C-alpha positions in Angstrom: -31.6 -73.3 69.9 -29.0 -70.6 72.2 -26.1 -71.8 70.8 -26.6 -71.3 67.5 -28.5 -67.9 68.5 -25.3 -67.0 69.7 -23.7 -68.0 67.2 -25.3 -66.4 63.9 -24.7 -63.1 66.2 -21.4 -64.0 66.6 -20.2 -64.0 62.8 -22.7 -60.7 62.6 -19.5 -58.9 64.3 -17.0 -57.2 62.3 -14.1 -58.8 63.5 -11.4 -56.1 65.4 -8.9 -54.5 63.6 -7.6 -50.6 63.3 -9.6 -47.8 63.7 -10.6 -45.5 60.5 -7.6 -43.4 60.3 -4.9 -44.6 62.2 -2.1 -45.3 60.8 -1.3 -49.6 59.7 1.9 -50.7 59.2 2.0 -49.3 55.3 2.0 -46.5 56.0 5.2 -45.7 57.4 6.5 -42.4 55.5 9.8 -44.6 55.8 9.1 -47.1 53.1 6.8 -44.2 50.9 8.5 -45.2 47.7 9.2 -41.2 47.2 11.2 -41.5 50.9 12.9 -44.5 49.3 13.7 -42.3 45.9 15.1 -39.5 48.3 17.5 -42.3 50.2 19.1 -43.4 46.4 20.5 -39.9 46.5 22.1 -40.1 49.5 23.8 -43.5 48.0 24.2 -41.3 44.9 26.0 -38.5 46.8 28.8 -40.2 48.1 29.5 -42.4 44.8 29.5 -39.4 42.8 31.8 -37.0 45.0 33.9 -40.2 45.7 35.1 -40.4 42.2 35.0 -36.6 41.7 37.1 -36.3 43.9 39.3 -39.3 43.3 39.0 -37.8 39.5 40.4 -33.9 39.9 43.0 -35.0 42.7 44.2 -37.3 39.9 43.5 -35.5 36.5 43.1 -32.3 36.9 44.4 -30.4 40.0 48.6 -32.2 38.6 48.1 -29.3 35.7 48.3 -27.0 37.9 51.6 -28.0 39.2 53.4 -27.1 42.7 51.8 -25.1 45.4 55.4 -23.9 46.2 55.6 -23.2 42.3 56.3 -19.5 41.7 52.3 -17.4 41.6 52.6 -16.4 37.9 53.7 -19.5 36.4 50.9 -21.9 38.7 47.7 -19.4 37.0 49.0 -20.1 33.6 49.5 -23.1 34.4 45.4 -23.6 35.0 45.0 -20.8 32.3 45.8 -23.0 29.6 44.6 -26.0 31.3 41.2 -24.0 32.1 38.4 -26.5 30.2 39.6 -29.6 32.3 39.3 -26.5 35.6 35.7 -25.8 34.4 34.6 -29.6 33.5 35.6 -30.6 37.2 34.0 -27.6 38.9 31.1 -28.9 36.9 31.9 -32.4 38.6 31.3 -30.9 41.6 28.7 -29.1 41.6 26.0 -31.7 40.7 27.7 -34.0 42.6 27.5 -31.2 45.8 23.8 -30.0 45.4 22.5 -34.1 45.1 22.6 -34.0 49.0 20.0 -31.7 48.1 17.9 -34.8 47.2 19.1 -37.1 50.8 17.7 -34.2 52.7 14.0 -35.1 52.2 15.1 -38.8 53.7 17.0 -37.3 55.9 14.2 -34.6 57.5 11.5 -38.0 57.2 13.0 -40.7 59.3 14.1 -37.8 62.0 10.4 -36.3 62.0 10.3 -40.2 63.0 12.0 -39.9 65.8 11.7 -37.2 67.2 8.3 -35.5 67.5 8.9 -32.3 68.1 10.8 -31.6 64.7 14.0 -29.9 66.2 16.3 -32.4 64.5 14.8 -32.7 61.2 14.3 -28.7 61.2 18.4 -28.5 62.8 19.5 -31.3 59.8 17.3 -29.7 56.8 18.7 -26.5 57.3 21.8 -28.2 57.7 21.9 -30.3 54.7 21.0 -26.9 52.2 23.6 -25.1 53.4 26.3 -28.4 52.5 24.6 -28.8 49.3 25.6 -25.1 48.4 28.9 -24.2 49.8 31.5 -26.2 48.1 29.5 -25.9 45.0 29.8 -22.6 44.7 34.1 -22.9 45.5 34.1 -23.9 42.0 31.5 -21.0 40.5 33.3 -19.1 42.5 36.8 -20.7 40.6 34.7 -20.5 37.3 34.4 -16.7 37.2 38.4 -16.5 38.4 39.2 -18.6 35.4 37.2 -16.5 33.3 38.6 -13.1 34.6 42.2 -13.9 34.0 41.1 -14.8 30.1 40.2 -11.7 30.2 43.9 -10.3 30.5 43.9 -10.2 34.1 47.0 -10.6 36.5 47.4 -14.3 36.2 48.8 -14.0 39.6 45.0 -13.4 41.2 44.3 -16.7 39.7 46.5 -19.2 41.5 45.2 -17.5 44.5 42.2 -18.1 44.1 43.0 -22.0 44.1 41.9 -21.3 48.1 39.0 -21.2 47.2 37.5 -24.7 46.8 39.6 -25.4 50.0 38.2 -22.6 51.4 34.5 -23.3 50.7 35.6 -26.8 51.7 36.6 -25.4 55.4 33.7 -23.2 56.0 30.8 -26.6 55.0 32.7 -28.1 57.4 30.8 -25.3 60.4 26.8 -26.5 58.5 28.3 -30.7 58.9 28.4 -30.6 62.4 25.1 -29.5 62.5 24.3 -31.8 60.0 26.2 -35.0 61.7 25.2 -34.3 65.8 21.3 -34.4 64.1 21.2 -37.5 62.7 23.3 -39.2 64.8 20.9 -38.1 68.1 18.2 -39.0 66.1 20.0 -42.4 65.0 19.8 -42.7 69.1 16.6 -41.5 70.0 15.3 -44.5 67.6 17.2 -47.0 68.9 18.8 -47.8 65.9 22.5 -48.4 64.3 24.8 -48.1 67.1 27.9 -48.4 64.6 26.7 -45.2 62.9 26.4 -43.0 65.9 29.5 -43.9 66.1 30.8 -43.2 63.7 29.0 -40.1 63.0 30.8 -39.2 66.8 33.9 -39.2 65.7 33.1 -37.4 62.5 31.8 -34.3 64.8 35.2 -33.3 66.1 37.1 -33.9 62.5 34.8 -31.8 61.1 35.3 -29.0 63.5 38.9 -28.9 63.5 39.0 -29.3 60.1 36.8 -26.1 59.5 40.1 -24.7 61.3 41.5 -24.7 58.0 40.3 -21.1 56.9 42.9 -20.0 59.8 45.7 -22.4 59.0 45.8 -24.0 56.3 48.2 -26.6 57.4 45.1 -28.4 59.0 43.9 -29.3 55.1 44.8 -33.2 55.5 43.1 -33.5 58.3 39.6 -31.8 56.5 40.3 -33.9 54.0 40.5 -37.0 55.8 37.0 -35.6 57.9 35.3 -34.9 54.7 36.2 -38.0 53.0 35.2 -40.2 56.2 31.9 -37.7 55.8 30.4 -38.4 52.6 31.5 -42.5 53.8 29.6 -42.1 56.8 26.1 -40.6 54.6 26.4 -43.8 51.8 26.7 -46.0 54.5 23.7 -44.1 56.5 21.4 -44.2 53.5 22.4 -47.3 53.0 21.4 -48.9 56.0 17.9 -46.3 55.8 17.4 -48.4 52.7 17.8 -52.0 54.3 16.1 -51.5 57.5 12.8 -49.7 54.8 12.6 -52.6 52.5 
């Protein structure tokens, strides 16, 4: 009788489980559908940026001739190809602003790794600047084309060709903070050591590439660091998608 009573009493007691309101495995914000959608923007950003860079380098920029050509001649060539330049600038602006969609996932992951929210705040602000500075270079170049089409000195238009590399060099400065914040977040989470190592290499490259603002001879280094950064962002997004599947 005692055994039956004990068994009956235990059967009426609910099994131990998570307390009401406590987070479960399905409550991880990194696995939320909206976070995963935001992460896919990182893949789209990397793919579109690389595609636009290749398209501009092969289809648009050669139309202006060599940088050593006389400025008046270069300005005329750019004006003659203004349709291609406007289309290329627009593609750059669209591809660049795709990073805004990825910033949401970055902030979510870094908040999980750093409870203080410091890394998430730095990465979010830097990502916002990154998504605006270089695309603004394309906007300014469109303004220069519009001004030249109105009859101004075409040598000025040739000089405005520097707005793209200069805006890219400027964007390398917030890129340093973006990379550093994400690397520290990965380190705090103890994940993706290969992304940590490659990111550490990209930080000084970005800093050195920003010196293109002082010496144009450093542009190849800036271009190399930009290519590495875009590939790194794409790899980071793919890693997060797989790790939160």
